[in-house]
N, CA, C and O atoms as a MOPAC input file, in Angstrom:
PM7 MOZYME 1SCF
protein

 N     37.90700 1   -53.28100 1   180.30400 1
 C     36.71100 1   -53.79700 1   179.70500 1
 C     37.07600 1   -55.05100 1   178.91100 1
 O     38.06900 1   -55.07500 1   178.18400 1
 N     36.27400 1   -56.06600 1   179.06000 1
 C     36.53100 1   -57.33500 1   178.37700 1
 C     36.05600 1   -57.31500 1   176.92700 1
 O     36.75200 1   -57.78900 1   176.02900 1
 N     34.85900 1   -56.76200 1   176.70900 1
 C     34.27900 1   -56.72000 1   175.36900 1
 C     33.88000 1   -55.27900 1   175.06700 1
 O     33.12600 1   -54.66200 1   175.82000 1
 N     34.39300 1   -54.75000 1   173.95600 1
 C     34.07800 1   -53.37600 1   173.58000 1
 C     32.68400 1   -53.31200 1   172.95500 1
 O     32.17500 1   -54.31100 1   172.44600 1
 N     32.07700 1   -52.13400 1   173.00100 1
 C     30.78500 1   -51.92100 1   172.35200 1
 C     30.96800 1   -52.03000 1   170.84600 1
 O     31.98900 1   -51.60100 1   170.30900 1
 N     29.97400 1   -52.60600 1   170.15900 1
 C     30.05800 1   -52.74200 1   168.70900 1
 C     28.78200 1   -52.26600 1   168.02900 1
 O     27.67200 1   -52.47500 1   168.51600 1
 N     28.98000 1   -51.63000 1   166.90300 1
 C     27.88200 1   -51.15200 1   166.07300 1
 C     27.26400 1   -52.34700 1   165.35300 1
 O     27.98000 1   -53.29800 1   165.03800 1
 N     25.94500 1   -52.33100 1   165.07900 1
 C     25.33100 1   -53.43000 1   164.33400 1
 C     26.04000 1   -53.64600 1   162.99300 1
 O     26.19700 1   -52.70600 1   162.21300 1
 N     26.45300 1   -54.84900 1   162.73500 1
 C     27.19200 1   -55.14000 1   161.50500 1
 C     28.69000 1   -54.94200 1   161.65900 1
 O     29.44400 1   -55.14100 1   160.70700 1
 N     29.12700 1   -54.55000 1   162.85200 1
 C     30.55100 1   -54.32500 1   163.10800 1
 C     30.92400 1   -52.86400 1   162.92900 1
 O     30.27600 1   -52.13700 1   162.17600 1
 N     31.95700 1   -52.44300 1   163.61500 1
 C     32.35500 1   -51.04200 1   163.57800 1
 C     32.81800 1   -50.58800 1   162.19900 1
 O     32.82400 1   -49.39100 1   161.91200 1
 N     33.20900 1   -51.53900 1   161.33500 1
 C     33.60000 1   -51.17600 1   159.97100 1
 C     32.40700 1   -50.70100 1   159.14300 1
 O     32.59000 1   -50.07700 1   158.09700 1
 N     31.18800 1   -50.99100 1   159.60200 1
 C     30.00600 1   -50.57600 1   158.84400 1
 C     29.50600 1   -49.18700 1   159.24600 1
 O     28.52900 1   -48.69900 1   158.67800 1
 N     30.15700 1   -48.54700 1   160.21200 1
 C     29.73700 1   -47.19900 1   160.63400 1
 C     29.82100 1   -46.19700 1   159.48100 1
 O     28.85400 1   -45.46600 1   159.26500 1
 N     30.93000 1   -46.12200 1   158.72600 1
 C     30.97800 1   -45.13700 1   157.63900 1
 C     29.86000 1   -45.31000 1   156.60200 1
 O     29.31500 1   -44.32100 1   156.11200 1
 N     29.51900 1   -46.55000 1   156.26800 1
 C     28.41900 1   -46.80900 1   155.32500 1
 C     27.09800 1   -46.29000 1   155.88200 1
 O     26.31900 1   -45.64700 1   155.17800 1
 N     26.86300 1   -46.58300 1   157.16700 1
 C     25.61300 1   -46.14000 1   157.78900 1
 C     25.54900 1   -44.61400 1   157.81600 1
 O     24.51100 1   -44.02300 1   157.51800 1
 N     26.66400 1   -43.98600 1   158.17400 1
 C     26.69200 1   -42.51800 1   158.22100 1
 C     26.40800 1   -41.92700 1   156.84200 1
 O     25.62200 1   -40.98700 1   156.72400 1
 N     27.04000 1   -42.46700 1   155.79900 1
 C     26.86000 1   -41.90300 1   154.45600 1
 C     25.41300 1   -42.03100 1   153.98000 1
 O     24.94000 1   -41.18400 1   153.22200 1
 N     24.70600 1   -43.07200 1   154.41000 1
 C     23.30500 1   -43.24200 1   154.02500 1
 C     22.37400 1   -42.31400 1   154.79100 1
 O     21.28300 1   -42.00200 1   154.31500 1
 N     22.79400 1   -41.86800 1   155.97700 1
 C     21.90000 1   -41.10900 1   156.85400 1
 C     22.21800 1   -39.63000 1   156.99700 1
 O     21.41300 1   -38.88100 1   157.54900 1
 N     23.36700 1   -39.19700 1   156.51300 1
 C     23.74700 1   -37.77800 1   156.61400 1
 C     23.18200 1   -37.01000 1   155.43300 1
 O     23.21700 1   -37.47300 1   154.29300 1
 N     22.66300 1   -35.83300 1   155.72700 1
 C     22.23500 1   -34.89000 1   154.69200 1
 C     23.17800 1   -33.69600 1   154.76700 1
 O     23.26100 1   -33.03000 1   155.79900 1
 N     23.88500 1   -33.42700 1   153.68000 1
 C     24.83300 1   -32.30700 1   153.66700 1
 C     24.02500 1   -31.02000 1   153.75600 1
 O     23.18500 1   -30.77000 1   152.89100 1
 N     24.25300 1   -30.19500 1   154.77300 1
 C     23.50000 1   -28.94200 1   154.89100 1
 C     23.74500 1   -28.04300 1   153.67000 1
 O     24.89700 1   -27.78900 1   153.31900 1
 N     22.68300 1   -27.56300 1   153.02400 1
 C     22.84400 1   -26.73800 1   151.82100 1
 C     23.74500 1   -25.52300 1   152.03000 1
 O     24.52800 1   -25.17400 1   151.14600 1
 N     23.64100 1   -24.87900 1   153.18900 1
 C     24.44900 1   -23.67900 1   153.43400 1
 C     25.94200 1   -24.02200 1   153.43100 1
 O     26.75300 1   -23.24200 1   152.93100 1
 N     26.30700 1   -25.17300 1   153.98000 1
 C     27.71000 1   -25.59500 1   153.99400 1
 C     28.15900 1   -26.00400 1   152.59000 1
 O     29.29400 1   -25.73700 1   152.19600 1
 N     27.27000 1   -26.65000 1   151.84000 1
 C     27.60400 1   -27.05700 1   150.47100 1
 C     27.82500 1   -25.83000 1   149.59000 1
 O     28.77000 1   -25.78600 1   148.80300 1
 N     26.94500 1   -24.83200 1   149.72800 1
 C     27.06600 1   -23.60800 1   148.92900 1
 C     28.38700 1   -22.89000 1   149.21100 1
 O     28.97500 1   -22.28400 1   148.31600 1
 N     28.84200 1   -22.96300 1   150.45300 1
 C     30.08800 1   -22.29500 1   150.84300 1
 C     31.31300 1   -23.18300 1   150.62000 1
 O     32.44500 1   -22.75300 1   150.84400 1
 N     31.08400 1   -24.42400 1   150.17900 1
 C     32.18600 1   -25.34500 1   149.89500 1
 C     32.92900 1   -25.82400 1   151.13200 1
 O     34.11200 1   -26.15600 1   151.05400 1
 N     32.24900 1   -25.86500 1   152.27400 1
 C     32.89500 1   -26.28100 1   153.52400 1
 C     32.99500 1   -27.80200 1   153.56700 1
 O     32.00000 1   -28.50600 1   153.39400 1
 N     34.20900 1   -28.29700 1   153.80000 1
 C     34.47400 1   -29.72700 1   153.90600 1
 C     35.40500 1   -29.96800 1   155.08600 1
 O     36.10700 1   -29.06000 1   155.53000 1
 N     35.40500 1   -31.20400 1   155.59200 1
 C     36.31700 1   -31.55700 1   156.67500 1
 C     35.69200 1   -32.55300 1   157.62500 1
 O     34.71300 1   -33.22500 1   157.29900 1
 N     36.28400 1   -32.63600 1   158.82100 1
 C     35.83400 1   -33.60300 1   159.81700 1
 C     35.30600 1   -32.92200 1   161.06600 1
 O     35.85300 1   -31.92600 1   161.53800 1
 N     34.22500 1   -33.48900 1   161.58800 1
 C     33.71300 1   -33.14400 1   162.90600 1
 C     34.05100 1   -34.34700 1   163.78300 1
 O     33.71900 1   -35.48000 1   163.43300 1
 N     34.70300 1   -34.11400 1   164.90700 1
 C     35.01900 1   -35.21500 1   165.82200 1
 C     34.00900 1   -35.17000 1   166.96000 1
 O     33.86300 1   -34.16000 1   167.64800 1
 N     33.31400 1   -36.29600 1   167.14200 1
 C     32.29100 1   -36.41300 1   168.18100 1
 C     32.71900 1   -37.42900 1   169.23200 1
 O     33.54600 1   -38.30700 1   168.98600 1
 N     32.13100 1   -37.27800 1   170.40200 1
 C     32.31400 1   -38.23300 1   171.48800 1
 C     30.92100 1   -38.56100 1   172.00200 1
 O     30.08900 1   -37.67100 1   172.18000 1
 N     30.67300 1   -39.84600 1   172.23900 1
 C     29.37600 1   -40.24600 1   172.77800 1
 C     29.55600 1   -41.48800 1   173.63600 1
 O     30.59900 1   -42.14100 1   173.60500 1
 N     28.52000 1   -41.79700 1   174.40100 1
 C     28.56100 1   -42.98600 1   175.24400 1
 C     27.56600 1   -44.00600 1   174.69800 1
 O     26.44600 1   -43.66700 1   174.31800 1
 N     28.00600 1   -45.26100 1   174.66900 1
 C     27.09700 1   -46.36900 1   174.37800 1
 C     26.64600 1   -46.86400 1   175.74600 1
 O     27.44100 1   -47.38000 1   176.53200 1
 N     25.36700 1   -46.69600 1   176.01200 1
 C     24.80200 1   -47.04400 1   177.32400 1
 C     24.71700 1   -48.55900 1   177.50000 1
 O     24.94800 1   -49.32800 1   176.56700 1
 N     24.38100 1   -48.96000 1   178.71500 1
 C     24.27800 1   -50.38800 1   179.04000 1
 C     23.24200 1   -51.11100 1   178.18300 1
 O     23.35300 1   -52.31400 1   177.94700 1
 N     22.22200 1   -50.36200 1   177.71500 1
 C     21.19000 1   -50.97800 1   176.86500 1
 C     21.51700 1   -50.85800 1   175.37300 1
 O     20.71800 1   -51.26300 1   174.52800 1
 N     22.69700 1   -50.29800 1   175.04500 1
 C     23.12200 1   -50.17400 1   173.65900 1
 C     22.72900 1   -48.86500 1   172.99700 1
 O     23.13600 1   -48.59600 1   171.86700 1
 N     21.94100 1   -48.04600 1   173.68700 1
 C     21.55100 1   -46.75900 1   173.10500 1
 C     22.72000 1   -45.77900 1   173.14200 1
 O     23.65300 1   -45.93000 1   173.93000 1
 N     22.65000 1   -44.77900 1   172.27700 1
 C     23.69100 1   -43.75500 1   172.18800 1
 C     23.23200 1   -42.53700 1   172.97500 1
 O     22.09400 1   -42.08900 1   172.82800 1
 N     24.11400 1   -42.00200 1   173.81000 1
 C     23.77500 1   -40.83000 1   174.60800 1
 C     24.96200 1   -39.89900 1   174.78700 1
 O     26.08500 1   -40.21500 1   174.39300 1
 N     24.69900 1   -38.76400 1   175.37900 1
 C     25.71800 1   -37.76500 1   175.72000 1
 C     26.62200 1   -37.42400 1   174.52700 1
 O     27.84700 1   -37.42100 1   174.64900 1
 N     26.01000 1   -37.14000 1   173.38800 1
 C     26.77100 1   -36.81700 1   172.17900 1
 C     27.38000 1   -35.42200 1   172.33900 1
 O     26.67100 1   -34.44000 1   172.56000 1
 N     28.70900 1   -35.35600 1   172.22300 1
 C     29.44900 1   -34.10700 1   172.39900 1
 C     30.33400 1   -33.86900 1   171.18400 1
 O     30.80700 1   -34.81200 1   170.55100 1
 N     30.55000 1   -32.60300 1   170.86900 1
 C     31.47100 1   -32.25500 1   169.78300 1
 C     32.83000 1   -31.96100 1   170.39900 1
 O     32.97100 1   -31.04000 1   171.20400 1
 N     33.83300 1   -32.75200 1   170.01300 1
 C     35.19100 1   -32.53900 1   170.49400 1
 C     35.94100 1   -31.54900 1   169.60900 1
 O     36.67900 1   -30.69600 1   170.10300 1
 N     35.74600 1   -31.67100 1   168.29300 1
 C     36.39600 1   -30.74900 1   167.35500 1
 C     35.35800 1   -30.29800 1   166.33400 1
 O     34.99800 1   -31.05200 1   165.43000 1
 N     34.87900 1   -29.05900 1   166.48300 1
 C     33.87900 1   -28.54700 1   165.54800 1
 C     34.49100 1   -28.18100 1   164.20200 1
 O     35.70500 1   -28.03100 1   164.07100 1
 N     33.62200 1   -28.04100 1   163.20800 1
 C     34.04500 1   -27.65700 1   161.86500 1
 C     33.27300 1   -26.42100 1   161.41100 1
 O     33.86500 1   -25.39800 1   161.06600 1
 N     31.96800 1   -26.52700 1   161.41400 1
 C     31.06200 1   -25.46400 1   160.98900 1
 C     29.74500 1   -25.72300 1   161.71800 1
 O     29.34600 1   -26.88000 1   161.84600 1
 N     29.05100 1   -24.67900 1   162.20400 1
 C     27.82000 1   -24.92800 1   162.97800 1
 C     26.80900 1   -25.84800 1   162.29200 1
 O     26.22200 1   -26.71100 1   162.94500 1
 N     26.59900 1   -25.67500 1   160.98300 1
 C     25.59700 1   -26.51700 1   160.31400 1
 C     26.07500 1   -27.96400 1   160.19200 1
 O     25.27500 1   -28.89100 1   160.33000 1
 N     27.36900 1   -28.16800 1   159.93600 1
 C     27.90900 1   -29.53000 1   159.83700 1
 C     27.98800 1   -30.18800 1   161.21000 1
 O     27.72800 1   -31.38400 1   161.34600 1
 N     28.34600 1   -29.40700 1   162.22800 1
 C     28.38500 1   -29.92900 1   163.59700 1
 C     27.00300 1   -30.43400 1   164.00700 1
 O     26.86600 1   -31.52300 1   164.56500 1
 N     25.98600 1   -29.62900 1   163.72200 1
 C     24.60300 1   -29.98600 1   164.08700 1
 C     24.14900 1   -31.24400 1   163.35600 1
 O     23.49500 1   -32.10100 1   163.95000 1
 N     24.49100 1   -31.36300 1   162.07000 1
 C     24.10100 1   -32.54300 1   161.28700 1
 C     24.81200 1   -33.79600 1   161.79400 1
 O     24.19900 1   -34.85900 1   161.89100 1
 N     26.09500 1   -33.67800 1   162.11700 1
 C     26.83200 1   -34.82800 1   162.65200 1
 C     26.21100 1   -35.27900 1   163.97100 1
 O     26.02800 1   -36.47500 1   164.19700 1
 N     25.89000 1   -34.32900 1   164.83400 1
 C     25.25600 1   -34.66800 1   166.11300 1
 C     23.89500 1   -35.32400 1   165.89500 1
 O     23.56600 1   -36.31000 1   166.55500 1
 N     23.11000 1   -34.78200 1   164.97900 1
 C     21.77000 1   -35.32000 1   164.70900 1
 C     21.84400 1   -36.77600 1   164.27300 1
 O     21.10400 1   -37.62100 1   164.77700 1
 N     22.73900 1   -37.06400 1   163.33400 1
 C     22.79400 1   -38.41600 1   162.78500 1
 C     23.35200 1   -39.41400 1   163.80100 1
 O     22.90600 1   -40.56100 1   163.83600 1
 N     24.31100 1   -39.00300 1   164.62400 1
 C     24.84900 1   -39.91400 1   165.64200 1
 C     23.77700 1   -40.22400 1   166.68800 1
 O     23.69100 1   -41.35100 1   167.17400 1
 N     22.96100 1   -39.22600 1   167.03200 1
 C     21.89900 1   -39.45000 1   168.02000 1
 C     20.85400 1   -40.44600 1   167.52200 1
 O     20.17600 1   -41.08600 1   168.32600 1
 N     20.71700 1   -40.58200 1   166.19000 1
 C     19.70600 1   -41.51500 1   165.67300 1
 C     20.28800 1   -42.87800 1   165.29100 1
 O     19.61600 1   -43.68000 1   164.64200 1
 N     21.53400 1   -43.13900 1   165.69000 1
 C     22.13800 1   -44.44800 1   165.41400 1
 C     21.30200 1   -45.56500 1   166.03600 1
 O     20.67600 1   -45.37600 1   167.07900 1
 N     21.29900 1   -46.72700 1   165.38600 1
 C     20.60200 1   -47.86600 1   165.99500 1
 C     21.34000 1   -48.32000 1   167.26100 1
 O     22.48900 1   -47.94400 1   167.49300 1
 N     20.67000 1   -49.12000 1   168.05800 1
 C     21.30600 1   -49.63000 1   169.28700 1
 C     22.53800 1   -50.46100 1   168.94900 1
 O     22.54100 1   -51.27100 1   168.02200 1
 N     23.56800 1   -50.23000 1   169.72800 1
 C     24.80700 1   -50.98000 1   169.62300 1
 C     24.71000 1   -52.21100 1   170.51400 1
 O     23.79800 1   -52.31900 1   171.33300 1
 N     25.64400 1   -53.13200 1   170.35400 1
 C     25.82300 1   -54.20400 1   171.33100 1
 C     26.69100 1   -53.58500 1   172.41400 1
 O     27.81200 1   -53.16200 1   172.13200 1
 N     26.19600 1   -53.52100 1   173.65000 1
 C     26.95300 1   -52.81800 1   174.69300 1
 C     28.26100 1   -53.52100 1   175.04800 1
 O     28.42800 1   -54.72000 1   174.82300 1
 N     29.17900 1   -52.74200 1   175.60700 1
 C     30.42700 1   -53.29600 1   176.11000 1
 C     30.15500 1   -54.11000 1   177.36000 1
 O     29.14700 1   -53.90900 1   178.03700 1
 N     31.05400 1   -55.02600 1   177.65900 1
 C     30.87300 1   -55.85800 1   178.85100 1
 C     32.14900 1   -55.93500 1   179.65800 1
 O     33.25600 1   -55.94200 1   179.12000 1
 N     31.96100 1   -55.99300 1   180.96400 1
 C     33.06100 1   -56.19200 1   181.89800 1
 C     32.57500 1   -57.17700 1   182.95500 1
 O     31.53500 1   -56.96300 1   183.57900 1
 N     33.31500 1   -58.23500 1   183.15200 1
 C     32.92200 1   -59.29600 1   184.09400 1
 C     31.52200 1   -59.82000 1   183.78800 1
 O     30.77100 1   -60.15700 1   184.70300 1
 N     31.17200 1   -59.89000 1   182.50700 1
 C     29.87700 1   -60.42500 1   182.09800 1
 C     28.71800 1   -59.45800 1   182.22100 1
 O     27.58400 1   -59.81400 1   181.90000 1
 N     28.97800 1   -58.23100 1   182.68200 1
 C     27.90500 1   -57.24300 1   182.85800 1
 C     28.05800 1   -56.12000 1   181.84000 1
 O     29.16900 1   -55.68900 1   181.53100 1
 N     26.92300 1   -55.65400 1   181.32400 1
 C     26.94300 1   -54.52600 1   180.38400 1
 C     27.44800 1   -53.28300 1   181.09900 1
 O     27.08200 1   -53.02100 1   182.24400 1
 N     28.29600 1   -52.51800 1   180.41200 1
 C     28.85600 1   -51.28400 1   180.97700 1
 C     28.75200 1   -50.15900 1   179.94500 1
 O     28.65600 1   -50.40200 1   178.74200 1
 N     28.77500 1   -48.92700 1   180.44800 1
 C     28.80400 1   -47.74900 1   179.57700 1
 C     30.19900 1   -47.64400 1   178.96900 1
 O     31.20400 1   -47.86500 1   179.64600 1
 N     30.24400 1   -47.30200 1   177.67100 1
 C     31.52200 1   -47.18700 1   176.96500 1
 C     31.53800 1   -45.88400 1   176.17400 1
 O     30.61900 1   -45.60700 1   175.40400 1
 N     32.58500 1   -45.08900 1   176.36600 1
 C     32.76000 1   -43.86300 1   175.58400 1
 C     33.39400 1   -44.21600 1   174.24900 1
 O     34.23100 1   -45.11400 1   174.16400 1
 N     32.99000 1   -43.50700 1   173.22000 1
 C     33.44200 1   -43.77900 1   171.86600 1
 C     33.69800 1   -42.45100 1   171.16700 1
 O     32.85700 1   -41.55400 1   171.22900 1
 N     34.84600 1   -42.30800 1   170.50100 1
 C     35.13300 1   -41.12400 1   169.69000 1
 C     34.90600 1   -41.48200 1   168.22900 1
 O     35.25500 1   -42.57800 1   167.79100 1
 N     34.32100 1   -40.55500 1   167.47900 1
 C     33.97600 1   -40.84000 1   166.09100 1
 C     34.21400 1   -39.62200 1   165.21300 1
 O     33.64300 1   -38.56100 1   165.46300 1
 N     35.05300 1   -39.75900 1   164.18500 1
 C     35.16400 1   -38.67100 1   163.21300 1
 C     34.08600 1   -38.82600 1   162.15400 1
 O     33.86800 1   -39.91700 1   161.62600 1
 N     33.41300 1   -37.72000 1   161.84900 1
 C     32.41500 1   -37.70600 1   160.78900 1
 C     32.95500 1   -36.77800 1   159.70700 1
 O     33.12300 1   -35.57800 1   159.92500 1
 N     33.22300 1   -37.35200 1   158.53700 1
 C     33.84800 1   -36.59500 1   157.44700 1
 C     32.78200 1   -36.09800 1   156.47700 1
 O     31.91100 1   -36.85100 1   156.04000 1
 N     32.87500 1   -34.82000 1   156.15500 1
 C     31.99000 1   -34.19800 1   155.17900 1
 C     32.82400 1   -33.82200 1   153.96100 1
 O     33.81300 1   -33.09700 1   154.07600 1
 N     32.42200 1   -34.31700 1   152.79600 1
 C     33.14700 1   -34.00000 1   151.56400 1
 C     32.18600 1   -33.76200 1   150.42300 1
 O     31.16500 1   -34.43900 1   150.30700 1
 N     32.51300 1   -32.79800 1   149.58100 1
 C     31.71000 1   -32.51000 1   148.39900 1
 C     32.32000 1   -33.21400 1   147.20200 1
 O     33.53400 1   -33.39800 1   147.12800 1
 N     31.47000 1   -33.60500 1   146.26800 1
 C     31.96600 1   -34.31400 1   145.08100 1
 C     32.00600 1   -33.40300 1   143.87700 1
 O     32.39800 1   -33.83100 1   142.79100 1

């Protein structure tokens, strides 16, 4: 692939976007569950996010919240190969921490 898919504002802005859009599930907070959910998804040719999969689960409520928020991500700039938009798989860790 010549050009990788990029999140609006650059891939460095993904953690900021996630922190603004994630709601810590009360049941997980009450139980003090913290850690990372590793997700895999595809950035489609039109920049939409699809096929969100959990590669490494943590807790059912946190897994569901991570999946929910990734599915509502804004459109990415799609990856390109030979000048044409292509589907690109992306792995993403979503970290849940209590303060």
